[in-house]
PDB file of N, CA, C and O in Angstrom:
ATOM      1  N   MET A   1       6.334  -9.488  15.905  1.00  0.00           N
ATOM      2  CA  MET A   1       7.543  -8.767  16.177  1.00  0.00           C
ATOM      3  C   MET A   1       8.308  -8.292  15.031  1.00  0.00           C
ATOM      4  O   MET A   1       8.925  -7.229  15.086  1.00  0.00           O
ATOM      5  N   ALA A   2       8.293  -9.125  13.869  1.00  0.00           N
ATOM      6  CA  ALA A   2       8.970  -8.785  12.654  1.00  0.00           C
ATOM      7  C   ALA A   2       8.429  -7.522  11.988  1.00  0.00           C
ATOM      8  O   ALA A   2       9.162  -6.651  11.519  1.00  0.00           O
ATOM      9  N   ASN A   3       7.030  -7.480  11.977  1.00  0.00           N
ATOM     10  CA  ASN A   3       6.315  -6.310  11.443  1.00  0.00           C
ATOM     11  C   ASN A   3       6.705  -5.004  12.160  1.00  0.00           C
ATOM     12  O   ASN A   3       6.859  -3.971  11.509  1.00  0.00           O
ATOM     13  N   LEU A   4       6.868  -5.042  13.504  1.00  0.00           N
ATOM     14  CA  LEU A   4       7.268  -3.919  14.322  1.00  0.00           C
ATOM     15  C   LEU A   4       8.707  -3.447  13.977  1.00  0.00           C
ATOM     16  O   LEU A   4       8.959  -2.251  13.836  1.00  0.00           O
ATOM     17  N   ILE A   5       9.617  -4.395  13.847  1.00  0.00           N
ATOM     18  CA  ILE A   5      11.002  -4.028  13.418  1.00  0.00           C
ATOM     19  C   ILE A   5      10.969  -3.445  11.963  1.00  0.00           C
ATOM     20  O   ILE A   5      11.634  -2.449  11.677  1.00  0.00           O
ATOM     21  N   THR A   6      10.131  -4.128  11.001  1.00  0.00           N
ATOM     22  CA  THR A   6      10.037  -3.523   9.683  1.00  0.00           C
ATOM     23  C   THR A   6       9.560  -2.181   9.748  1.00  0.00           C
ATOM     24  O   THR A   6      10.192  -1.351   9.094  1.00  0.00           O
ATOM     25  N   GLN A   7       8.538  -1.790  10.428  1.00  0.00           N
ATOM     26  CA  GLN A   7       7.979  -0.465  10.613  1.00  0.00           C
ATOM     27  C   GLN A   7       8.957   0.542  11.180  1.00  0.00           C
ATOM     28  O   GLN A   7       8.951   1.715  10.806  1.00  0.00           O
ATOM     29  N   LEU A   8       9.819   0.056  12.110  1.00  0.00           N
ATOM     30  CA  LEU A   8      10.711   0.936  12.645  1.00  0.00           C
ATOM     31  C   LEU A   8      11.914   1.214  11.665  1.00  0.00           C
ATOM     32  O   LEU A   8      12.640   2.187  11.865  1.00  0.00           O
ATOM     33  N   ASN A   9      12.120   0.375  10.626  1.00  0.00           N
ATOM     34  CA  ASN A   9      13.092   0.744   9.603  1.00  0.00           C
ATOM     35  C   ASN A   9      12.520   1.440   8.432  1.00  0.00           C
ATOM     36  O   ASN A   9      12.962   1.219   7.305  1.00  0.00           O
ATOM     37  N   ASN A  10      11.510   2.308   8.660  1.00  0.00           N
ATOM     38  CA  ASN A  10      10.969   3.265   7.765  1.00  0.00           C
ATOM     39  C   ASN A  10      10.094   2.552   6.616  1.00  0.00           C
ATOM     40  O   ASN A  10       9.777   3.110   5.566  1.00  0.00           O
ATOM     41  N   TYR A  11       9.769   1.298   6.956  1.00  0.00           N
ATOM     42  CA  TYR A  11       8.815   0.584   6.042  1.00  0.00           C
ATOM     43  C   TYR A  11       7.396   1.083   6.228  1.00  0.00           C
ATOM     44  O   TYR A  11       7.028   1.372   7.367  1.00  0.00           O
ATOM     45  N   ARG A  12       6.570   1.208   5.202  1.00  0.00           N
ATOM     46  CA  ARG A  12       5.132   1.601   5.513  1.00  0.00           C
ATOM     47  C   ARG A  12       4.205   0.624   4.814  1.00  0.00           C
ATOM     48  O   ARG A  12       4.552  -0.028   3.829  1.00  0.00           O
ATOM     49  N   LEU A  13       2.977   0.556   5.393  1.00  0.00           N
ATOM     50  CA  LEU A  13       1.999  -0.385   4.791  1.00  0.00           C
ATOM     51  C   LEU A  13       1.600   0.335   3.396  1.00  0.00           C
ATOM     52  O   LEU A  13       1.187   1.494   3.366  1.00  0.00           O
ATOM     53  N   THR A  14       1.749  -0.398   2.351  1.00  0.00           N
ATOM     54  CA  THR A  14       1.512   0.055   1.059  1.00  0.00           C
ATOM     55  C   THR A  14       0.419  -0.703   0.423  1.00  0.00           C
ATOM     56  O   THR A  14       0.404  -1.932   0.492  1.00  0.00           O
ATOM     57  N   THR A  15      -0.473  -0.054  -0.177  1.00  0.00           N
ATOM     58  CA  THR A  15      -1.600  -0.686  -0.845  1.00  0.00           C
ATOM     59  C   THR A  15      -1.593  -0.187  -2.381  1.00  0.00           C
ATOM     60  O   THR A  15      -1.533   1.007  -2.676  1.00  0.00           O
ATOM     61  N   ALA A  16      -1.653  -1.115  -3.221  1.00  0.00           N
ATOM     62  CA  ALA A  16      -1.743  -0.765  -4.655  1.00  0.00           C
ATOM     63  C   ALA A  16      -2.962  -1.383  -5.261  1.00  0.00           C
ATOM     64  O   ALA A  16      -3.188  -2.579  -5.074  1.00  0.00           O
ATOM     65  N   GLU A  17      -3.782  -0.617  -5.997  1.00  0.00           N
ATOM     66  CA  GLU A  17      -4.846  -1.118  -6.806  1.00  0.00           C
ATOM     67  C   GLU A  17      -4.322  -1.238  -8.123  1.00  0.00           C
ATOM     68  O   GLU A  17      -4.001  -0.223  -8.741  1.00  0.00           O
ATOM     69  N   ILE A  18      -4.187  -2.512  -8.679  1.00  0.00           N
ATOM     70  CA  ILE A  18      -3.707  -2.735 -10.012  1.00  0.00           C
ATOM     71  C   ILE A  18      -4.926  -3.083 -10.929  1.00  0.00           C
ATOM     72  O   ILE A  18      -5.663  -4.043 -10.704  1.00  0.00           O
ATOM     73  N   ILE A  19      -5.075  -2.247 -11.954  1.00  0.00           N
ATOM     74  CA  ILE A  19      -6.081  -2.419 -12.980  1.00  0.00           C
ATOM     75  C   ILE A  19      -5.443  -3.039 -14.118  1.00  0.00           C
ATOM     76  O   ILE A  19      -4.440  -2.514 -14.602  1.00  0.00           O
ATOM     77  N   TYR A  20      -5.947  -4.150 -14.615  1.00  0.00           N
ATOM     78  CA  TYR A  20      -5.410  -4.783 -15.740  1.00  0.00           C
ATOM     79  C   TYR A  20      -6.441  -5.380 -16.819  1.00  0.00           C
ATOM     80  O   TYR A  20      -7.587  -5.650 -16.457  1.00  0.00           O
ATOM     81  N   HIS A  21      -6.082  -5.557 -17.973  1.00  0.00           N
ATOM     82  CA  HIS A  21      -6.937  -6.136 -18.943  1.00  0.00           C
ATOM     83  C   HIS A  21      -6.895  -7.665 -18.871  1.00  0.00           C
ATOM     84  O   HIS A  21      -5.865  -8.330 -18.755  1.00  0.00           O
ATOM     85  N   LEU A  22      -8.250  -8.179 -18.963  1.00  0.00           N
ATOM     86  CA  LEU A  22      -8.377  -9.641 -18.938  1.00  0.00           C
ATOM     87  C   LEU A  22      -7.795 -10.221 -20.254  1.00  0.00           C
ATOM     88  O   LEU A  22      -8.019  -9.784 -21.383  1.00  0.00           O
ATOM     89  N   PRO A  23      -7.037 -11.241 -19.933  1.00  0.00           N
ATOM     90  CA  PRO A  23      -6.460 -11.954 -21.063  1.00  0.00           C
ATOM     91  C   PRO A  23      -7.431 -12.332 -22.257  1.00  0.00           C
ATOM     92  O   PRO A  23      -7.223 -11.987 -23.420  1.00  0.00           O
ATOM     93  N   ASP A  24      -8.452 -13.038 -21.861  1.00  0.00           N
ATOM     94  CA  ASP A  24      -9.469 -13.527 -22.763  1.00  0.00           C
ATOM     95  C   ASP A  24     -10.385 -12.418 -23.471  1.00  0.00           C
ATOM     96  O   ASP A  24     -10.872 -12.567 -24.591  1.00  0.00           O
ATOM     97  N   HIS A  25     -10.538 -11.374 -22.727  1.00  0.00           N
ATOM     98  CA  HIS A  25     -11.396 -10.219 -23.158  1.00  0.00           C
ATOM     99  C   HIS A  25     -10.659  -8.816 -22.858  1.00  0.00           C
ATOM    100  O   HIS A  25     -10.984  -8.102 -21.909  1.00  0.00           O
ATOM    101  N   PRO A  26      -9.749  -8.534 -23.668  1.00  0.00           N
ATOM    102  CA  PRO A  26      -8.851  -7.398 -23.430  1.00  0.00           C
ATOM    103  C   PRO A  26      -9.576  -6.007 -23.354  1.00  0.00           C
ATOM    104  O   PRO A  26      -8.986  -5.008 -22.942  1.00  0.00           O
ATOM    105  N   GLN A  27     -10.871  -5.991 -23.765  1.00  0.00           N
ATOM    106  CA  GLN A  27     -11.554  -4.708 -23.641  1.00  0.00           C
ATOM    107  C   GLN A  27     -12.200  -4.451 -22.233  1.00  0.00           C
ATOM    108  O   GLN A  27     -12.686  -3.367 -21.910  1.00  0.00           O
ATOM    109  N   LEU A  28     -12.153  -5.582 -21.416  1.00  0.00           N
ATOM    110  CA  LEU A  28     -12.564  -5.591 -20.058  1.00  0.00           C
ATOM    111  C   LEU A  28     -11.478  -5.395 -19.089  1.00  0.00           C
ATOM    112  O   LEU A  28     -10.401  -5.969 -19.251  1.00  0.00           O
ATOM    113  N   LEU A  29     -11.704  -4.589 -18.056  1.00  0.00           N
ATOM    114  CA  LEU A  29     -10.725  -4.304 -17.025  1.00  0.00           C
ATOM    115  C   LEU A  29     -11.123  -5.072 -15.791  1.00  0.00           C
ATOM    116  O   LEU A  29     -12.307  -5.265 -15.516  1.00  0.00           O
ATOM    117  N   GLN A  30     -10.111  -5.515 -15.040  1.00  0.00           N
ATOM    118  CA  GLN A  30     -10.298  -6.233 -13.748  1.00  0.00           C
ATOM    119  C   GLN A  30      -9.369  -5.447 -12.656  1.00  0.00           C
ATOM    120  O   GLN A  30      -8.412  -4.757 -13.009  1.00  0.00           O
ATOM    121  N   SER A  31      -9.704  -5.601 -11.468  1.00  0.00           N
ATOM    122  CA  SER A  31      -8.932  -4.802 -10.422  1.00  0.00           C
ATOM    123  C   SER A  31      -8.331  -5.964  -9.481  1.00  0.00           C
ATOM    124  O   SER A  31      -8.983  -6.972  -9.206  1.00  0.00           O
ATOM    125  N   TYR A  32      -7.110  -5.742  -9.045  1.00  0.00           N
ATOM    126  CA  TYR A  32      -6.453  -6.534  -8.098  1.00  0.00           C
ATOM    127  C   TYR A  32      -5.773  -5.660  -6.979  1.00  0.00           C
ATOM    128  O   TYR A  32      -5.064  -4.696  -7.268  1.00  0.00           O
ATOM    129  N   ILE A  33      -6.011  -6.023  -5.777  1.00  0.00           N
ATOM    130  CA  ILE A  33      -5.434  -5.230  -4.614  1.00  0.00           C
ATOM    131  C   ILE A  33      -4.180  -6.013  -4.096  1.00  0.00           C
ATOM    132  O   ILE A  33      -4.215  -7.202  -3.777  1.00  0.00           O
ATOM    133  N   TRP A  34      -3.047  -5.202  -4.047  1.00  0.00           N
ATOM    134  CA  TRP A  34      -1.782  -5.794  -3.538  1.00  0.00           C
ATOM    135  C   TRP A  34      -1.439  -4.910  -2.313  1.00  0.00           C
ATOM    136  O   TRP A  34      -1.485  -3.680  -2.338  1.00  0.00           O
ATOM    137  N   GLN A  35      -1.085  -5.667  -1.225  1.00  0.00           N
ATOM    138  CA  GLN A  35      -0.724  -4.950   0.064  1.00  0.00           C
ATOM    139  C   GLN A  35       0.475  -5.593   0.652  1.00  0.00           C
ATOM    140  O   GLN A  35       0.524  -6.817   0.765  1.00  0.00           O
ATOM    141  N   GLU A  36       1.537  -4.746   1.066  1.00  0.00           N
ATOM    142  CA  GLU A  36       2.607  -5.364   1.663  1.00  0.00           C
ATOM    143  C   GLU A  36       3.351  -4.130   2.347  1.00  0.00           C
ATOM    144  O   GLU A  36       2.985  -2.991   2.057  1.00  0.00           O
ATOM    145  N   TYR A  37       4.370  -4.335   3.234  1.00  0.00           N
ATOM    146  CA  TYR A  37       5.244  -3.300   3.744  1.00  0.00           C
ATOM    147  C   TYR A  37       6.292  -3.009   2.745  1.00  0.00           C
ATOM    148  O   TYR A  37       6.901  -3.909   2.167  1.00  0.00           O
ATOM    149  N   ASP A  38       6.519  -1.654   2.526  1.00  0.00           N
ATOM    150  CA  ASP A  38       7.427  -1.198   1.488  1.00  0.00           C
ATOM    151  C   ASP A  38       7.998   0.158   1.825  1.00  0.00           C
ATOM    152  O   ASP A  38       7.434   0.937   2.593  1.00  0.00           O
ATOM    153  N   LEU A  39       9.085   0.393   1.246  1.00  0.00           N
ATOM    154  CA  LEU A  39       9.782   1.708   1.451  1.00  0.00           C
ATOM    155  C   LEU A  39       9.134   2.823   0.444  1.00  0.00           C
ATOM    156  O   LEU A  39       9.052   2.626  -0.769  1.00  0.00           O
ATOM    157  N   SER A  40       8.751   3.838   0.993  1.00  0.00           N
ATOM    158  CA  SER A  40       8.257   5.037   0.181  1.00  0.00           C
ATOM    159  C   SER A  40       9.247   6.093   0.136  1.00  0.00           C
ATOM    160  O   SER A  40       9.824   6.467   1.157  1.00  0.00           O
ATOM    161  N   PRO A  41       9.474   6.606  -1.051  1.00  0.00           N
ATOM    162  CA  PRO A  41       8.796   6.668  -2.199  1.00  0.00           C
ATOM    163  C   PRO A  41       9.187   5.761  -3.443  1.00  0.00           C
ATOM    164  O   PRO A  41       8.613   5.774  -4.531  1.00  0.00           O
ATOM    165  N   GLN A  42      10.328   4.930  -3.062  1.00  0.00           N
ATOM    166  CA  GLN A  42      10.905   4.127  -4.199  1.00  0.00           C
ATOM    167  C   GLN A  42      10.043   2.882  -4.438  1.00  0.00           C
ATOM    168  O   GLN A  42      10.020   2.372  -5.558  1.00  0.00           O
ATOM    169  N   PHE A  43       9.298   2.353  -3.365  1.00  0.00           N
ATOM    170  CA  PHE A  43       8.574   1.155  -3.506  1.00  0.00           C
ATOM    171  C   PHE A  43       9.154  -0.109  -4.203  1.00  0.00           C
ATOM    172  O   PHE A  43       8.569  -0.654  -5.139  1.00  0.00           O
ATOM    173  N   PRO A  44      10.322  -0.539  -3.700  1.00  0.00           N
ATOM    174  CA  PRO A  44      11.136  -1.664  -4.326  1.00  0.00           C
ATOM    175  C   PRO A  44      10.256  -3.037  -4.335  1.00  0.00           C
ATOM    176  O   PRO A  44      10.325  -3.800  -5.298  1.00  0.00           O
ATOM    177  N   GLU A  45       9.484  -3.290  -3.292  1.00  0.00           N
ATOM    178  CA  GLU A  45       8.658  -4.451  -3.267  1.00  0.00           C
ATOM    179  C   GLU A  45       7.683  -4.374  -4.276  1.00  0.00           C
ATOM    180  O   GLU A  45       7.504  -5.356  -4.996  1.00  0.00           O
ATOM    181  N   LEU A  46       6.964  -3.248  -4.447  1.00  0.00           N
ATOM    182  CA  LEU A  46       5.944  -3.137  -5.412  1.00  0.00           C
ATOM    183  C   LEU A  46       6.483  -3.294  -6.829  1.00  0.00           C
ATOM    184  O   LEU A  46       5.907  -4.012  -7.645  1.00  0.00           O
ATOM    185  N   TYR A  47       7.564  -2.634  -7.106  1.00  0.00           N
ATOM    186  CA  TYR A  47       8.298  -2.779  -8.437  1.00  0.00           C
ATOM    187  C   TYR A  47       8.620  -4.276  -8.815  1.00  0.00           C
ATOM    188  O   TYR A  47       8.519  -4.745  -9.949  1.00  0.00           O
ATOM    189  N   LYS A  48       9.032  -4.967  -7.656  1.00  0.00           N
ATOM    190  CA  LYS A  48       9.416  -6.368  -7.896  1.00  0.00           C
ATOM    191  C   LYS A  48       8.131  -7.112  -8.356  1.00  0.00           C
ATOM    192  O   LYS A  48       8.151  -7.867  -9.328  1.00  0.00           O
ATOM    193  N   PHE A  49       7.006  -6.873  -7.618  1.00  0.00           N
ATOM    194  CA  PHE A  49       5.726  -7.578  -7.930  1.00  0.00           C
ATOM    195  C   PHE A  49       5.292  -7.121  -9.329  1.00  0.00           C
ATOM    196  O   PHE A  49       4.854  -7.981 -10.093  1.00  0.00           O
ATOM    197  N   LEU A  50       5.364  -6.006  -9.684  1.00  0.00           N
ATOM    198  CA  LEU A  50       4.919  -5.558 -11.088  1.00  0.00           C
ATOM    199  C   LEU A  50       5.709  -6.097 -12.184  1.00  0.00           C
ATOM    200  O   LEU A  50       5.178  -6.361 -13.263  1.00  0.00           O
ATOM    201  N   GLU A  51       7.094  -6.294 -11.941  1.00  0.00           N
ATOM    202  CA  GLU A  51       8.087  -6.911 -12.888  1.00  0.00           C
ATOM    203  C   GLU A  51       7.582  -8.324 -13.092  1.00  0.00           C
ATOM    204  O   GLU A  51       7.375  -8.787 -14.214  1.00  0.00           O
ATOM    205  N   PHE A  52       7.370  -9.070 -11.836  1.00  0.00           N
ATOM    206  CA  PHE A  52       6.847 -10.396 -11.891  1.00  0.00           C
ATOM    207  C   PHE A  52       5.589 -10.425 -12.796  1.00  0.00           C
ATOM    208  O   PHE A  52       5.507 -11.230 -13.723  1.00  0.00           O
ATOM    209  N   TRP A  53       4.659  -9.578 -12.527  1.00  0.00           N
ATOM    210  CA  TRP A  53       3.468  -9.508 -13.200  1.00  0.00           C
ATOM    211  C   TRP A  53       3.578  -9.483 -14.706  1.00  0.00           C
ATOM    212  O   TRP A  53       2.961 -10.264 -15.431  1.00  0.00           O
ATOM    213  N   THR A  54       4.446  -8.485 -15.162  1.00  0.00           N
ATOM    214  CA  THR A  54       4.545  -8.417 -16.629  1.00  0.00           C
ATOM    215  C   THR A  54       5.332  -9.401 -17.230  1.00  0.00           C
ATOM    216  O   THR A  54       5.222  -9.597 -18.440  1.00  0.00           O
ATOM    217  N   ARG A  55       6.165 -10.091 -16.499  1.00  0.00           N
ATOM    218  CA  ARG A  55       7.028 -11.136 -16.959  1.00  0.00           C
ATOM    219  C   ARG A  55       6.248 -12.654 -17.056  1.00  0.00           C
ATOM    220  O   ARG A  55       6.494 -13.507 -17.909  1.00  0.00           O
ATOM    221  N   THR A  56       5.325 -12.758 -16.047  1.00  0.00           N
ATOM    222  CA  THR A  56       4.717 -14.046 -15.813  1.00  0.00           C
ATOM    223  C   THR A  56       3.250 -14.203 -16.262  1.00  0.00           C
ATOM    224  O   THR A  56       2.827 -15.193 -16.858  1.00  0.00           O
ATOM    225  N   LEU A  57       2.516 -13.124 -15.915  1.00  0.00           N
ATOM    226  CA  LEU A  57       1.027 -13.168 -16.090  1.00  0.00           C
ATOM    227  C   LEU A  57       0.541 -12.609 -17.423  1.00  0.00           C
ATOM    228  O   LEU A  57       1.253 -11.789 -18.003  1.00  0.00           O
ATOM    229  N   ASP A  58      -0.639 -13.001 -17.957  1.00  0.00           N
ATOM    230  CA  ASP A  58      -1.064 -12.708 -19.247  1.00  0.00           C
ATOM    231  C   ASP A  58      -1.744 -11.348 -19.255  1.00  0.00           C
ATOM    232  O   ASP A  58      -1.729 -10.655 -20.272  1.00  0.00           O
ATOM    233  N   GLY A  59      -2.375 -10.934 -18.063  1.00  0.00           N
ATOM    234  CA  GLY A  59      -3.142  -9.647 -18.101  1.00  0.00           C
ATOM    235  C   GLY A  59      -2.254  -8.489 -18.192  1.00  0.00           C
ATOM    236  O   GLY A  59      -1.426  -8.239 -17.317  1.00  0.00           O
ATOM    237  N   LYS A  60      -2.434  -7.709 -19.349  1.00  0.00           N
ATOM    238  CA  LYS A  60      -1.611  -6.534 -19.514  1.00  0.00           C
ATOM    239  C   LYS A  60      -2.060  -5.437 -18.518  1.00  0.00           C
ATOM    240  O   LYS A  60      -3.256  -5.284 -18.271  1.00  0.00           O
ATOM    241  N   LEU A  61      -1.075  -4.656 -17.931  1.00  0.00           N
ATOM    242  CA  LEU A  61      -1.375  -3.716 -16.946  1.00  0.00           C
ATOM    243  C   LEU A  61      -1.913  -2.560 -17.586  1.00  0.00           C
ATOM    244  O   LEU A  61      -1.445  -2.173 -18.656  1.00  0.00           O
ATOM    245  N   HIS A  62      -2.915  -1.944 -16.984  1.00  0.00           N
ATOM    246  CA  HIS A  62      -3.560  -0.771 -17.515  1.00  0.00           C
ATOM    247  C   HIS A  62      -3.162   0.468 -16.682  1.00  0.00           C
ATOM    248  O   HIS A  62      -2.798   1.516 -17.215  1.00  0.00           O
ATOM    249  N   SER A  63      -3.260   0.278 -15.220  1.00  0.00           N
ATOM    250  CA  SER A  63      -2.773   1.351 -14.344  1.00  0.00           C
ATOM    251  C   SER A  63      -2.599   0.877 -12.873  1.00  0.00           C
ATOM    252  O   SER A  63      -3.026  -0.207 -12.476  1.00  0.00           O
ATOM    253  N   VAL A  64      -2.018   1.668 -12.190  1.00  0.00           N
ATOM    254  CA  VAL A  64      -1.491   1.228 -10.766  1.00  0.00           C
ATOM    255  C   VAL A  64      -1.712   2.450  -9.887  1.00  0.00           C
ATOM    256  O   VAL A  64      -1.086   3.484 -10.119  1.00  0.00           O
ATOM    257  N   MET A  65      -2.640   2.358  -8.817  1.00  0.00           N
ATOM    258  CA  MET A  65      -2.783   3.507  -7.894  1.00  0.00           C
ATOM    259  C   MET A  65      -2.216   2.954  -6.621  1.00  0.00           C
ATOM    260  O   MET A  65      -2.497   1.834  -6.195  1.00  0.00           O
ATOM    261  N   VAL A  66      -1.324   3.878  -5.984  1.00  0.00           N
ATOM    262  CA  VAL A  66      -0.681   3.462  -4.769  1.00  0.00           C
ATOM    263  C   VAL A  66      -0.998   4.412  -3.616  1.00  0.00           C
ATOM    264  O   VAL A  66      -1.047   5.631  -3.785  1.00  0.00           O
ATOM    265  N   ALA A  67      -1.212   3.819  -2.437  1.00  0.00           N
ATOM    266  CA  ALA A  67      -1.427   4.567  -1.155  1.00  0.00           C
ATOM    267  C   ALA A  67      -0.395   4.028  -0.153  1.00  0.00           C
ATOM    268  O   ALA A  67      -0.115   2.830  -0.112  1.00  0.00           O
ATOM    269  N   SER A  68       0.127   4.885   0.604  1.00  0.00           N
ATOM    270  CA  SER A  68       1.114   4.462   1.516  1.00  0.00           C
ATOM    271  C   SER A  68       0.988   5.163   2.975  1.00  0.00           C
ATOM    272  O   SER A  68       0.928   6.392   3.019  1.00  0.00           O
ATOM    273  N   LYS A  69       0.951   4.450   4.085  1.00  0.00           N
ATOM    274  CA  LYS A  69       0.815   5.097   5.257  1.00  0.00           C
ATOM    275  C   LYS A  69       1.697   4.642   6.260  1.00  0.00           C
ATOM    276  O   LYS A  69       1.903   3.434   6.379  1.00  0.00           O
ATOM    277  N   GLU A  70       2.309   5.575   7.091  1.00  0.00           N
ATOM    278  CA  GLU A  70       3.128   5.110   8.172  1.00  0.00           C
ATOM    279  C   GLU A  70       2.150   4.490   9.233  1.00  0.00           C
ATOM    280  O   GLU A  70       1.061   5.020   9.456  1.00  0.00           O
ATOM    281  N   ILE A  71       2.558   3.375   9.869  1.00  0.00           N
ATOM    282  CA  ILE A  71       1.657   2.801  10.845  1.00  0.00           C
ATOM    283  C   ILE A  71       2.133   3.335  12.281  1.00  0.00           C
ATOM    284  O   ILE A  71       1.260   3.676  13.079  1.00  0.00           O
ATOM    285  N   ILE A  72       3.278   3.407  12.583  1.00  0.00           N
ATOM    286  CA  ILE A  72       3.755   4.022  13.870  1.00  0.00           C
ATOM    287  C   ILE A  72       4.017   5.485  13.576  1.00  0.00           C
ATOM    288  O   ILE A  72       4.877   5.815  12.759  1.00  0.00           O
ATOM    289  N   THR A  73       3.234   6.417  14.277  1.00  0.00           N
ATOM    290  CA  THR A  73       3.552   7.818  14.115  1.00  0.00           C
ATOM    291  C   THR A  73       3.383   8.430  15.521  1.00  0.00           C
ATOM    292  O   THR A  73       2.786   7.828  16.414  1.00  0.00           O
ATOM    293  N   PRO A  74       3.953   9.694  15.689  1.00  0.00           N
ATOM    294  CA  PRO A  74       3.851  10.344  16.871  1.00  0.00           C
ATOM    295  C   PRO A  74       2.432  10.663  17.179  1.00  0.00           C
ATOM    296  O   PRO A  74       1.631  10.905  16.275  1.00  0.00           O
ATOM    297  N   GLY A  75       2.088  10.668  18.499  1.00  0.00           N
ATOM    298  CA  GLY A  75       0.716  10.970  18.763  1.00  0.00           C
ATOM    299  C   GLY A  75       0.296  12.302  18.401  1.00  0.00           C
ATOM    300  O   GLY A  75       1.136  13.200  18.344  1.00  0.00           O
ATOM    301  N   ASP A  76      -0.927  12.518  18.150  1.00  0.00           N
ATOM    302  CA  ASP A  76      -1.531  13.783  17.740  1.00  0.00           C
ATOM    303  C   ASP A  76      -1.849  14.539  19.062  1.00  0.00           C
ATOM    304  O   ASP A  76      -2.355  13.928  20.004  1.00  0.00           O
ATOM    305  N   LEU A  77      -1.572  15.786  19.133  1.00  0.00           N
ATOM    306  CA  LEU A  77      -1.929  16.603  20.297  1.00  0.00           C
ATOM    307  C   LEU A  77      -3.180  17.423  19.884  1.00  0.00           C
ATOM    308  O   LEU A  77      -3.170  18.148  18.889  1.00  0.00           O
ATOM    309  N   ARG A  78      -4.222  17.281  20.668  1.00  0.00           N
ATOM    310  CA  ARG A  78      -5.483  17.916  20.178  1.00  0.00           C
ATOM    311  C   ARG A  78      -6.066  18.672  21.490  1.00  0.00           C
ATOM    312  O   ARG A  78      -5.970  18.132  22.592  1.00  0.00           O
ATOM    313  N   PHE A  79      -6.601  19.786  21.348  1.00  0.00           N
ATOM    314  CA  PHE A  79      -7.225  20.454  22.466  1.00  0.00           C
ATOM    315  C   PHE A  79      -8.807  20.362  22.136  1.00  0.00           C
ATOM    316  O   PHE A  79      -9.255  20.476  20.995  1.00  0.00           O
ATOM    317  N   TYR A  80      -9.538  20.154  23.217  1.00  0.00           N
ATOM    318  CA  TYR A  80     -10.977  19.949  23.250  1.00  0.00           C
ATOM    319  C   TYR A  80     -11.582  21.015  23.967  1.00  0.00           C
ATOM    320  O   TYR A  80     -10.872  21.649  24.748  1.00  0.00           O
ATOM    321  N   ASP A  81     -12.897  21.346  23.816  1.00  0.00           N
ATOM    322  CA  ASP A  81     -13.523  22.301  24.634  1.00  0.00           C
ATOM    323  C   ASP A  81     -14.165  21.758  25.764  1.00  0.00           C
ATOM    324  O   ASP A  81     -15.155  22.362  26.175  1.00  0.00           O
ATOM    325  N   ALA A  82     -13.798  20.735  26.348  1.00  0.00           N
ATOM    326  CA  ALA A  82     -14.388  20.047  27.468  1.00  0.00           C
ATOM    327  C   ALA A  82     -13.378  19.974  28.651  1.00  0.00           C
ATOM    328  O   ALA A  82     -12.201  19.724  28.393  1.00  0.00           O
ATOM    329  N   GLU A  83     -13.762  20.171  29.884  1.00  0.00           N
ATOM    330  CA  GLU A  83     -13.000  20.066  31.073  1.00  0.00           C
ATOM    331  C   GLU A  83     -13.560  19.080  31.986  1.00  0.00           C
ATOM    332  O   GLU A  83     -14.717  19.243  32.370  1.00  0.00           O
ATOM    333  N   ILE A  84     -12.871  18.059  32.387  1.00  0.00           N
ATOM    334  CA  ILE A  84     -13.334  17.044  33.197  1.00  0.00           C
ATOM    335  C   ILE A  84     -12.558  17.188  34.598  1.00  0.00           C
ATOM    336  O   ILE A  84     -11.334  17.319  34.596  1.00  0.00           O
ATOM    337  N   THR A  85     -13.229  17.163  35.688  1.00  0.00           N
ATOM    338  CA  THR A  85     -12.602  17.199  37.004  1.00  0.00           C
ATOM    339  C   THR A  85     -12.912  15.863  37.682  1.00  0.00           C
ATOM    340  O   THR A  85     -14.052  15.414  37.793  1.00  0.00           O
ATOM    341  N   ILE A  86     -11.788  15.258  38.131  1.00  0.00           N
ATOM    342  CA  ILE A  86     -11.799  14.017  38.820  1.00  0.00           C
ATOM    343  C   ILE A  86     -11.558  14.282  40.356  1.00  0.00           C
ATOM    344  O   ILE A  86     -10.545  14.879  40.720  1.00  0.00           O
ATOM    345  N   GLN A  87     -12.444  13.858  41.197  1.00  0.00           N
ATOM    346  CA  GLN A  87     -12.303  14.068  42.603  1.00  0.00           C
ATOM    347  C   GLN A  87     -11.995  12.734  43.434  1.00  0.00           C
ATOM    348  O   GLN A  87     -11.852  12.786  44.655  1.00  0.00           O
TER     349      GLN A  87
END
């Protein structure tokens, strides 16, 4: 129920792929997937996590790719080339 209320308050499911340098081998890159409900386009939850990362973890950030999608949307109206008759 909490997720539904969150979504109704304009939060969207946000996924971020975080690419970072391995601390022991900085020439190598590693990928981490982060997913949470967040407000688009400001992404306050993602920014909190990235601040935590830079403050606490050793792996230096290389890049962050973000995707965000509304979960609850109005239905799509589509017309099809078929007709069904129910008797």
